[in-house]
C-alpha positions in Angstrom: 85.1 113.4 79.1 83.9 116.9 79.8 86.3 119.7 80.8 85.1 119.8 84.4 85.6 116.0 84.7 89.2 116.4 83.3 89.9 119.2 85.8 88.5 117.1 88.6 90.6 114.1 87.6 93.8 116.3 87.4 93.0 117.6 90.9 92.5 114.1 92.2 95.8 113.0 90.6 97.7 115.9 92.1 96.3 115.2 95.6 97.2 111.5 95.2 100.7 112.4 94.1 101.3 114.9 96.9 100.1 112.4 99.5 102.0 109.5 98.1 105.3 111.3 97.8 105.0 112.7 101.3 104.4 109.3 102.8 107.1 107.5 100.8 109.7 110.2 101.7 108.9 109.7 105.4 108.8 105.9 105.2 112.0 105.7 103.2 113.9 108.4 105.2 114.4 110.8 102.3 113.7 111.5 98.7 116.8 109.6 97.4 115.8 106.4 99.1 112.2 106.8 98.1 113.1 107.3 94.5 115.4 104.3 94.5 112.7 102.0 96.1 110.0 103.4 93.8 112.2 102.3 90.8 113.1 98.9 92.2 110.1 97.7 94.2 107.1 100.0 94.1 104.9 97.4 95.9 107.5 96.5 98.5 108.3 97.5 102.0 108.2 101.3 102.6 106.6 102.2 99.3 103.4 100.1 99.2 102.0 101.6 96.1 99.2 99.1 95.9 98.1 99.6 99.5 98.1 103.4 98.9 96.0 103.1 95.8 93.5 100.8 97.6 93.2 103.3 100.5 93.0 106.3 98.1 90.2 104.7 96.0 88.3 104.0 99.1 88.7 107.5 100.5 87.7 109.2 97.3 84.9 106.8 96.6 86.4 105.3 93.5 86.2 101.7 94.9 83.0 100.9 92.9 82.2 100.4 89.2 81.2 104.0 88.7 84.4 105.4 90.2 86.6 102.9 88.4 84.9 103.8 85.1 85.6 107.5 85.8 89.3 106.7 86.3 89.3 104.5 83.1 87.6 107.2 81.1 90.1 109.8 82.2 93.0 107.4 81.3 91.4 105.9 78.2 94.4 106.5 76.0 96.9 104.6 78.2 98.0 101.1 77.3 96.9 98.1 79.4 98.1 94.4 79.3 95.0 92.2 79.5 96.9 88.9 79.9 96.9 88.8 83.7 93.1 89.4 83.8 92.4 86.8 81.0 94.0 84.1 83.2 91.5 84.7 86.0 87.8 84.3 86.3 86.6 87.7 87.6 83.3 89.6 87.6 83.0 92.6 85.4 83.1 94.8 88.5 86.4 93.2 89.6 87.9 93.6 86.2 87.0 97.3 85.9 88.3 98.0 89.4 91.5 96.1 88.8 92.1 97.9 85.5 91.4 101.3 87.0 93.7 100.7 90.0 96.5 99.5 87.8 96.4 102.3 85.2 96.0 104.9 87.9 98.9 103.2 89.8 101.2 103.4 86.7 100.4 107.1 86.3 100.8 107.8 90.0 104.2 106.0 90.0 105.3 108.1 87.0 104.2 111.4 88.6 105.8 110.5 92.0 109.1 109.7 90.3 108.9 113.1 88.5 108.2 114.9 91.8 111.0 113.0 93.6 113.5 113.8 90.9 112.6 117.5 91.0 112.9 117.4 94.8 116.4 115.9 94.5 117.5 118.2 91.6 116.2 121.5 93.2 116.5 120.6 96.9 112.8 121.4 97.4 
């Protein structure tokens, strides 16, 4: 991945993190509740990580094979469990998009937790 692509990905990740944290704090009525729900049920009521990622991919035009491959290229060193995908019959396009959303979601969750922890620690 070229330097400008890495920079673009980092900017996209920062935008996603800021937007996600802002929404989850509002929905969960505070950073403490948001962090707790993000730890216990990131796909549940109030957090809706998967719905956020779907909307974010659509907004930033990553909801296609090329966009998904860009995300996967940026996150190529991250681990991924293939077992859930192997149990389904999916097209290559569906596999690539599913993998991209899942690895991006894992990283976004991690970054959001860090921001929320900082928010609580420093009262930001």
